[in-house]
Every structure is written in C-alpha cells, then in structure tokens.
C-alpha positions, 0 to 999 in steps of 0.5 A, a space after each residue: 294173529 299167528 293162529 288166525 293166519 294159519 286158519 286163513 292159509 287152511 281155508 285157502 288150501 281147502 278152497 283150492 282143493 275144492 276148485 281142483 275136484 270140481 274142475 276134475 269133474 267137469 273135465 271128466 264130464 266133457 271127456 264122456 264118449 258121445 256118438 254124432 247121431 242117435 238116430 238117422 233116416 237114410 234112402 237105400 244106397 246112401 252112406 254116412 259116417 258116424 263119428 265118437 267124440 271123447 273116445 278112449 281107445 279103439 272103437 268097435 263098431 257093429 250093426 244089428 242087422 247087417 243085411 239092412 245097414 252095414 258099418 265098417 271100422 271107421 264108422 261108415 255105414 251103408 243103408 242096404 235095404 228097407 228096414 231098421 237096425 241099430 249101430 253101435 260103437 263100443 269104447 272105453 267100456 261104453 256102448 253107444 247106439 244110433 237107430 238107422 231107418 232105411 227107405 226105398 225112396 226119398 219120399 218115404 225117408 222124409 216121412 221117417 225122418 220127421 215122424 218123431 219130430 214134434 216140430 214138423 207136422 206138415 211136408 210139402 213135396 215137390 216131386 220133379 218130373 222133368 223139364 219144368 213139371 212137377 207134382 206138388 203134394 201136401 202131407 199132414 201128420 196125425 198120430 204119427 201117421 201121414 196123410 195126403 191133404 192136397 195134391 196138384 200140378 206145379 212148375 219149377 225153374 226153366 231149366 229144372 232143379 239143382 240150383 247152383 247160382 244166381 240166374 241159372 233158371 233152376 229151383 233148388 233141391 233139398 228141404 226147406 222151411 216155409 217161413 212166412 206168407 205174403 201177397 198183393 192181394 188181402 190175406 186169404 185166411 193164412 195160418 202163418 204170419 202174412 205180409 200185405 205187399 205194398 209199393 215199398 217192399 223189395 226182395 233185395 239182390 244187392 250184396 248189403 241186403 242180399 236175399 232179404 225182404 226190405 222196406 226201401 224207406 228203411 234201406 234207401 237205395 236203387 234196389 235191383 231186386 224184385 219189387 214184389 208189387 209188380 209181379 201180378 198174378 205170381 205174387 198175388 199169394 205166396 210163401 218164402 222159403 229159407 233158401 240161402 238163409 246165410 245170405 251168400 251173395 251170388 248163390 241165389 235169392 227170391 226163392 218162393 212158393 207162388 201163384 202160376 204166371 203166363 209160363 209153365 215154368 219159373 225163374 227158379 221158384 215153385 208155382 201152383 194155381 192161384 186156387 191151390 196157392 190159397 188152399 196151401 195158405 189156409 192149411 200150412 202151419 208154422 214148422 212146415 217143410 218144403 221138399 224138393 227132389 227128383 220124383 
C-alpha cells in the first residue's frame, strides 16, 4: 500500500511539473513582442502612432526612408511624401516591421489600402465638391489594379458632409460597407441580396430599434422612423450602408445610397439617378465599400 501511495505521489508531482512547464510556455508565447500594425496606408501629412505590446526594455525606432516616412522615439510616424518605407521597432533582440504606403491624396490612399485586400474588390467613391454636389465613381479591382466602371453626378446632404448627429442635414464622412440592396420596385438584377419593400417595413428611428430595418408586425409600435414604401421615387432602388452600426441613439440613422428625388440634395444620404442606381445594383458585389470624402 505504501509503495502504491509513493507512486501516486510521484505521478502527482510529475503532473504538477508538466502543468508548470505548459503554463510557462503559454506565458512566454503571450509575452512575445508584437507591433500594432503590419501595414499602413496614409495620405501625405497624416500621422499615426505605432505601439509595441510585450516589449522588454527600450524600443528603438527607425524608418528605412525618413524622406517618405519619419518616426520619433515614441513610435509616432508622419507621412512626408508619396512613396513607401518600412518602419521598424527593435526590442529585446527582436525586430518588428510595418510597411507604410504614402499617397498624395485620399483616393490614391484608398486604392493602396484595399489593393491587397481580397475581401474588397470594389470601391464606390463619393467625391464631395461643395454644397450638396458630388461626383460618384465606381472602381473595380482586377489583378491588383483598379479600373473605373462608372462615373456619374451625385448629391449628398443639404448641408454637405461630416455628419455628427440626427437631423443635421449632413452625409457621413468616411468608409462604410454597402450591406444590402432594397427597393419599392422589383429586383432589377442586383448582385447582392435584395429586399423588396412592402408596407410593413420601416427604418426605425425609435431608441429600442434605432437605425435598424424592422417589420412592424414583428415589432409593433408607433414607429417614428421612415416608412420605406412612402419614399417614391427615392427608394425605388437603393442600398443600405453600415453607418452607425452600433445603433447609437441620436448619432444618425437611415443613411442610404438611393435614387434622386425632386431636390438636388438629400437629408443625409447619397443620391444618383435611377438609371445609375440600377447600374450600381447590377455591378456591386459583397464586400464593396462606399468612400465619402471631400474631392
């Protein structure tokens, strides 16, 4: 019996040692230094700060070409001129690198950013020209190169771009995903899933369902949002954007790409002619981004 107890004790000790080794290995793996970004695409004049997690000791920063990208002792980088450079961070005998591409303008920066992104092969660019006017251009990526597939006149909010809150009459600035097609009219051959609008569909502006498409039969209440079927010809065809996807109340809702109405402006959406909206629906695929910035 004593011999068996001794063997059991030795097994327990060995098991504890094994757990200690495994835990130590896991801790060591977690402590390996990592750079916050491996690749960046910036516009001339932009700055960004790189961070190193798991660093041991002092971090030494260096740019392969300070004329293109400079970096200071805190990891803050600045895009100086068009080109590319590699920013490196040395710590604890490890060298970490981030490739930085610098473009002269926002549109070329976006081409750089999504050039190697297999999930994004189309960029719909809304180039704001002032007032409520914009140029809308659709670009398609083929073999790593961007080609223009469509160019047309577009309109944005009556107060321009730079949305900050509900009702400010502005269109959001930034890059957003085109999530789904919709329309009062029948599907014209959209490449993404299409929602045929009926009298039960609302884009809700009430706090419990803020900035969401709802079927009023499933969420019965006196909805203060947009009764989509009432918006003719604007919602004859359109696409939803993922602006305010966190549904923050008051930040803004019902931001779409849709057909032109009677006015040369929108309440905060992006509008094109019905003919061009159909062309966009027949071309845009899953993963497409809409990019809204000053021209």
